[in-house]
C-alpha positions as CSV (number, residue, x, y, z in Angstrom):
1,M,0.0,-0.1,0.1
2,T,2.6,2.4,0.9
3,G,4.5,1.7,-2.6
4,T,1.4,2.7,-4.2
5,I,1.2,6.0,-2.8
6,L,4.8,6.7,-3.1
7,Y,4.7,5.4,-6.8
8,T,1.7,7.7,-7.4
9,V,3.2,10.8,-5.6
10,A,6.4,10.3,-7.7
11,A,4.5,10.1,-10.8
12,I,2.6,13.4,-10.2
13,A,5.7,15.0,-9.3
14,L,7.5,13.7,-12.5
15,Y,4.6,15.0,-14.5
16,L,5.0,18.7,-13.0
17,L,8.7,18.5,-13.5
18,S,8.7,17.3,-16.9
19,D,6.1,20.1,-18.0
20,W,8.4,22.9,-16.2
21,I,11.5,21.4,-18.1
22,L,9.5,21.4,-21.3
23,N,8.3,24.9,-20.6
24,Q,11.8,26.0,-20.0
25,I,13.3,24.7,-23.2
26,E,10.3,26.4,-24.9
27,I,11.3,29.7,-23.3
28,K,15.1,29.4,-24.4
29,R,14.1,28.7,-27.8
30,G,11.6,31.5,-27.9
31,K,8.7,29.7,-29.5
32,R,6.7,26.3,-29.0
33,L,8.2,23.0,-30.2
34,E,6.6,21.5,-33.2
35,H,6.2,18.0,-31.7
36,R,5.7,19.1,-28.0
37,S,4.0,15.9,-26.8
38,L,6.6,13.5,-28.2
39,I,9.3,15.6,-26.4
40,F,7.3,15.8,-23.3
41,F,6.8,12.0,-23.5
42,A,10.7,11.4,-24.0
43,I,11.2,13.7,-21.1
44,I,9.0,12.0,-18.6
45,L,10.0,8.5,-19.7
46,V,13.6,9.1,-18.8
47,L,12.7,10.6,-15.4
48,A,10.2,7.8,-14.7
49,L,12.5,5.0,-15.5
50,S,15.2,6.4,-13.6
51,S,13.2,7.4,-10.3
52,F,11.0,4.3,-10.5
53,S,14.1,2.2,-10.7
54,L,15.6,4.3,-7.8
55,I,12.7,3.6,-5.7
56,E,12.5,0.0,-6.4
57,R,16.1,-0.6,-5.2
58,M,15.4,1.7,-2.2
59,S,12.6,-0.5,-1.3
60,E,14.4,-3.8,-2.0
61,S,17.2,-2.7,0.3
62,Q,14.8,-1.9,3.0
63,T,13.0,-5.4,2.5
64,G,16.6,-7.1,2.5
65,D,17.5,-5.3,5.8
66,Q,14.0,-6.5,7.3
67,S,14.5,-10.0,6.3
68,N,18.0,-10.3,7.4
69,T,17.2,-9.0,10.9
70,A,14.3,-11.4,11.0
71,I,16.6,-14.4,9.9
72,E,19.2,-13.5,12.3
73,A,16.6,-13.0,15.0
74,A,15.2,-16.7,14.2
75,G,18.7,-18.0,14.2
76,N,19.6,-16.8,17.8
């Protein structure tokens, strides 16, 4: 359940960040990009893959730490 909330919050933040990045690119160019939705998709895809991978690694390390503690406690 906590993972679902974490991924949802991350997705919302990624959407907002991607929109901001795209707007900054357009401001620097001085005009709107022709294929804006495709560029937005590329930005959010890269950010999502990297951040979701990071979230997964962090949750695995926490789960691993908890399972190791449980194994050690059972062994004693």
